[in-house]
N, C-alpha and C positions, 0 to 999 in steps of 0.2 A: 334456127335460125332468132338473130337478134334483133328483137324493135329497139325503132327509134326512140331516143330520149320524149321526143314531143307525143307519140304514139304510146309510151308507156304511163306519159302523164294523163292523157285525155281517158285511159282505163275504160273504156266504153264497151258495158255488157250488153246482152243478147235483148235482154228487156229493154234498156234506152233506145237500143239502132229501131224497137219495133214502134216505139212509142212514135220517134222522129220520123218514119216509115207512115203510121197512119195519121198523124198532121199533114205530111205530104199530100196524102191519098186524101182526107178529108178537109181539109183547109178548117178544121176547127177542132179545138182542144177538147172540146164537150163530146162533140160526134167519135173523134178520136178515144177517148176516155170508154164510149159506151161501148164500142166497137172489142175495145181490148179486155172489156171486165174491170178497168178501173174506175176508181172515183176521181172527179175531175183535178179534184188539189194533187191528185197524187201525181198523174200526169204532170201537171204545175211545177212539183218538186222535181220532179224528173228533169224536165227541160233546165230548170233554173241551176241544178247540179252541173248539168253538162257546158251551159253557156261560164259558168263558174270555172271549170276546171280549163277550157278552150280560151278564156277572156275573148270572146265575140258572143253577140246575141244572134240566137239560132230563128225565134220569130219574132214579127212586127205588126203592129196592129193596121189593117186594112179596111177602112169602114166599118162595119159593124163583125168582121170576120177576123182573121190574123194572115199571113202570107210568109215563108222561110226566105230569111234573109240569103245572101250570096252564102253563107258559112253554111248555114240550113239546106239548102240545094247543094252541097257540095256532100253533105252528112246523110241526106236524105239517099243521094244516088248511090254511094258507095254501103249507104245499109240495106237495100234492096239484092246487091251480090252477095254482100256475107252473110246475110239471112236466109238466100237461096242455098248458098255453099254449107248454113250449118242444119238446114232443112233437111238437105240432102244426105249429109252425116250422120245425122238422126234416125233416117230411112236405113242406112245403111248398115248402122249398128244396131238396129232393132231386127234388120233380115238375120246376122251375125247372133245375137241374143236368142232369136226365134228358129235358130237353125233352118234358117230358108237360103241360107248360103255359108260359104267358108270353105278353107283347106285345110287339108289334114296330110302330112309330107309324111308319111309310114315306110320304114325300113324294116326287114326281116331275113332271117337265113332261109335258104333252099328249101326245107323241107317244109317250114310254114306257108312257101309260097305258093306250093300248091295244094296246101288244106288248110289254116288257118287265114292267109289272107283274101281267098276268092269269097269266102262263107261272110267275113268279116264287111266287106265293101258292100257285097249285095246285101246283109241285113240292113247295112246306114245307108244304101240306096234305097231300099225299102221304107224306111221311115223319115227319111231325111235327102230328098231328090238334088237339094242344092247343094249339098256340100261337095265338092270335089276331093280327090286322092292323088297325089302323085306317091309312086314306089320307087324306091330302089332296094334290089335285093342284095346283101352282106352279111358274111357270118358276123356273127358278135362282135368281137374287138371292130370291126368297121362301123356295126350299126351303131354301136355304143358312142363311137369317137363323133357319128354323123348328127347326134344329139347333142354332143356337149360344142360341138362346132355350129352348131344352130342349124345345120341342111335338114335336119328329120326333126320333127315334133315327137316320134313314138318311134323307138327299136323294139321289136320283138326278139328278144335273145332266149340263150340258155344259159345255164351253170351247173357245174357237177360241186352239190354241196358236201360229198366224202371226200375229193380231192382237196389233200392237204395245200396244195401251190396253186389251188385254182383262180388265174389270174382278175377273174370275172371284179371280184368286189373293188379290185385298186381302181381296175377301170373304170366302175360304175361311181367311185368316190363321188361325193356332192351332187350326184343325180337323185332320183327318186326311184326308187325297181317297186315294181308292182307284182308280186309273185300270182302268177294263173294258174298255172295246172304242174301235175309230180307228170312226168314222160318215160315210164319205163325201158330201160334196157333188155334188147332180146339177145339170145347166143344163136347165128345162124349159123349151119351146119349141113352139109349134104346129107341127103335123107338116107343112104345105106353107110354111114358113118357109125364106128364100130362104139363111139360115145353113145349111140340112141338105145344100144340091146342091153342096158341095165334102165332104162329110162321107163317107166309104166305108166298106164292112161294114154291119151289120145296124142299125137305127135306134132301137136301144134300151138302157137303162143297162148291158146287158152285153157291149155291143161295144166293140171298142179305139179307135173312132174317137171325137174329143174337141172341145170347143168352148172357142175363144179369149173370153173372156170381151171381149175389146175389137172382137170382131167385133160385138156389141151394143151398142157406146157409143152407137147413135142409137135406141136402143128404149125404151118406154116399160117399166119395172120395176114387180113386185108383191113388195112387201117381208114378212115375217114380223113376230114377236115383236119389242120393242126392241132385244132383243141381237141377233137375225137381223138386225135391219136396219142395224145398226153393225156388223156382220161383212159383210155387201153392201157399203157405203159403202167398209171398208178393201179388200175383194177388189179391188173395180173401181177405187179406187186405185192398187193395186197393177197394174191391168194398164192405167192411163195415162188413166182418164177418171172422171168424174163421174157416176153413173146418176141419169136421172131417174124419182125413185119415184111412179108415179101411183094408186096405191094400196095399201093396209098394211091385213092383217089377220092375228090370230092362229090361225087356222081353217087351216089346210093344205090340207083338203078344197076350201075356197075359191079357196086359190090355183092348186090345179090346175083348177078348171073356170074362172078365169078366164082361164086361159093357154088353155085349148080353147076359148072363146069370141076369141080371138084378140086380148085386151084388154091383153097383155104378155107380157115372159119374166120367169123366177124363178129362184133357188137354192133348191133345195131337199134337206134331210136324207134319207140313204137309208132310214134309221126310219122317217119319216114317210111315203115312198112305202111301206113293208113294210106300213103300219096301214092303206092304205087304195090299192087299184089306181089306175092313173093311168086319167083318161074318155080316150075315144073321143078324138083328134085332139089328142092331146100325145105329144111325144117328148121322151124322159130321155135325156141325155147326161153322161159327165162333163166336168169342164173340162182344160184344159192346164197350170190352177195346180193339178192334185192336191189340189184344198180339201179341206179337212174338219173336222170337230170332233172332241174327244173326250169319250165318255161316260164317267162318273163316280160312285163313291158318295161320299158325305162325312159323317162320325160326328164324335160326339167324342170327346178322347183317351181310350183304356181300353175305349169302346164295345163293341170286339169282343170282350174279356173278358168281357162279358154271354152268357150261352149262348145265348139264341134270338139276338140281333141278330149275334153271332158266326155262325153256322150260316145265316142272312139273305144275310148277306154269302158265304158259299161258296156259295150255291145260285146268288145272284145273277152269280157271275161263270160260272157253268156255264151259266146260262140265256143270257148276253149272249155267249157265245165262239162 
């Protein structure tokens, strides 16, 4: 919005507008000064400064008091509208600052949708009921892009630090990455799989037993999302083989069901397992490679200074801790 040359020349501040409005209401410089908490000379100074800028008198003597001139009446009328709008804006800003209002646009990958996100929104609602959320489910490339494009305020994403060609750093360039937690990857195999005969201890993901991916080189593999598939290829390459990928699905429940049916083996993040219990017939064990991914939040620079966004990041760290 461009101000007209005349409006720019007037350069009226809110304090001056309040002086004009008070004089209009009380018909006296002395009374206006008392109500506003100013000295009478200060009020007179405001008047003289404005009159000098606009080139017209704002008040004239009327008996023992004063009255507004036509120019004063115009300014007083608009002062009321402007001051009301400023007061309303100040109230809304106070609500935002005090987290009594606000909106956070959140995006996250699917397994975070059923684990991290519900707890985050519930925690925020319990502490700051006036803050509203919108939510977009998206895999990391799209979620990070939504922050860059101004569609989301926060993207909950993941990346694989061990992968040489992990595209995450490039996709997040120029944005702020907040590291949240490590998410260990588990190897899923059917419970009667031969590889388990050499494992010691309880056969679940809490066991000390681990599986070497190289032992599964001859198996059919079930791959997940494109980024997860790329990581599977990298992990198997580090173990010395190229996996035979028989099935691909973004649905981690389908991955677990396929393993239970004996259709193959898979890598599954612990977060995905937390979202849905393992079906009967599946064993989940960590790999000898200590495989993991990092859960992160991505924002635009300075976004954490927005009260609702900054508070959401704080609670997000608490939720994933």
